[in-house]
N, C-alpha and C positions, 0 to 999 in steps of 0.2 A: 504494500500500500504506500502511496505517496504521502509523505508527512508535510513537506513544504516545497515550494518552488521559489527560487530566488534568482533575480537578475541584477547584477551590479556591474559597474564600470571598472576600468583598470585601477582606479583610485579607491575603490571600496565603497563608493556611494551607491546605495540601493536604488534601483530604478523600478523594480517590480518585486513585491513580496506577496506571497500567498501561503498562509499556513492553514493546513487542514485539521489541525488540532489546536485547542485553546492553549496559548502560552501567554504569560504576563508580558506587558510591553518591554520591561527591562530584560526579560529572558529572550524575547524575540531579537532585541538589539544585540544581545550577547551572542546569539546563534549566528546572526548576520556577520558580526565582527569576526568571530572565530572561524566561520566558514571561509570568509575572504582571506584570512591569514593562512589557513591551511592550503587553499587552492592557489593563491597568488605566488606562493613560494615554490610551487612545483614547476619542474622543467617542462617545456612544450612537448618533448618527445617521450614523456612518461605516460602511462595509461591513465585514462579519464575516470577511473574508479578509485574511491578513497574510503577507508573505513571511518565512519563518523565517531566511533567510540561513544563517550558519554555526552557528546555534543547535543543530541536531541533526545536523550533519555534512555540509552541502552547500548549495549555492545553490538547489537545486531543491525544497527543503522549504517547506511552507506551514503556517500555523497557521489553523485554521478554528474559530471559537468562537461560542457564544451565551451571553448573560447572562440568567439567570432569577433574579429576586428577589435573593438574597444569594450565588448560586453562578455561577461561570464554568465552562462545559463546553467544553474545548478538545481538539481532535483535531489531532495533528501528523501530517501526511501528506506523501507525496512528490508529484511533479508528475503522476503518472499518475492520481491521484484527481480526481474531479469535485468542485468546490467546492460546488455546489448539492446534489449527492448526499450529501456529508458533512453539510451543514446539515440535510437531511432525516433522516439517520441520527441526528444529535444529537436531533432532534425525536422520533424513534421511541424512543430511549433514555430521554428525559425522560418521555414519555407512558407508557412501560412502568413506569418507577419510580413515576409518579403513580398508576397503576392498582394496582400491587402494595402500595404503602404508603398509599393513599387520601390524596392531597394531600401528596406528598413534601416534606420540608423537610431542612435541613442536618443536624438531629439524627438523622433516619432513616438518612442515609448514614453518620454517625459510629457509631451503635450497631448497625447491621445491615450492616456492611461485607462480611460473607461472602455475604449474600443479594444485595447490589448487585454483587459480583464474579460471582456465578452468573448474574445477569441479563445482565451485560456479556458473559460467556462465551457466552451463547446468541445474542448479536447479532454479536460479533466474536471470532474466534479466530485467533491467529497473525498478526494484522494484516490478515486477510481478513474481509469481511462475510459472515456466514452466513445471517442471517434479518432481515427488516425488517417482517414482519407481527406487530403487537403481540399479537393474539389467539393466534397460534401460540406466541409467546414465553411468554406468560402460562400457556398450557396446559402447556408443558414445565416451567416453574417450579413449577406446582401439582403436577404428577406427581412432580417431584423432592422436593417437601415431603412428599408422601404416602409416598414411599420412606424418607425420613429418619424419619418418625414410626413406620413399621413396624419399622425397625431399632432404634429406641429401645424399642419395646414388647417386642421379643424379648429373652430373656435372653442375657447375654454368653457364659456357659458353658452348653451344653445339659445337660439332665438326663442321667442315666446312659443311655448308648446301649443298655445291656442290661437296662434296667429291666423291660421286657415279657417278657424271656426267662427261662425257668426254668433255672438253672444246676444240673446234677445233682451237682456236687461242689464242695467249698469250694476257694477259691484257695490257702489255706494247706496243703491236702492235696497239692498238686502238688509 
């Protein structure tokens, strides 16, 4: 099961955090800080799997990550998850972001964090993988964008419900 998804830049600033278990705010900050320290020290030609140890609450947790340009994509998972499967999932997430933002960069994640969270929610929910087909994910995101546009174009308060009806008497006469 996926415990957390973290995206941070080369300087350790978190750009996206999603925890699938409740952790106190200071504990979350500690997890982010220690994860960055563990991963940033590793050489580029070393494997992308790392034992999390007591970082997220037990010795059976692993950190699986990929480094793209200026961003680290890190999935904190328990021992039941396949390392190669999670690496593929990171690739699906990045490819989907790339297609939605046309060559995604760090600024896209910063300024469109709601859309990035929507994309992530189409892929992973509650720590479980929902979808890995990028075209299906993009279709759902586009449908969601259409719904949001239609909600924006409709008025917040409907016109009078009785506008089309002829009322035979005045309200003040009641």
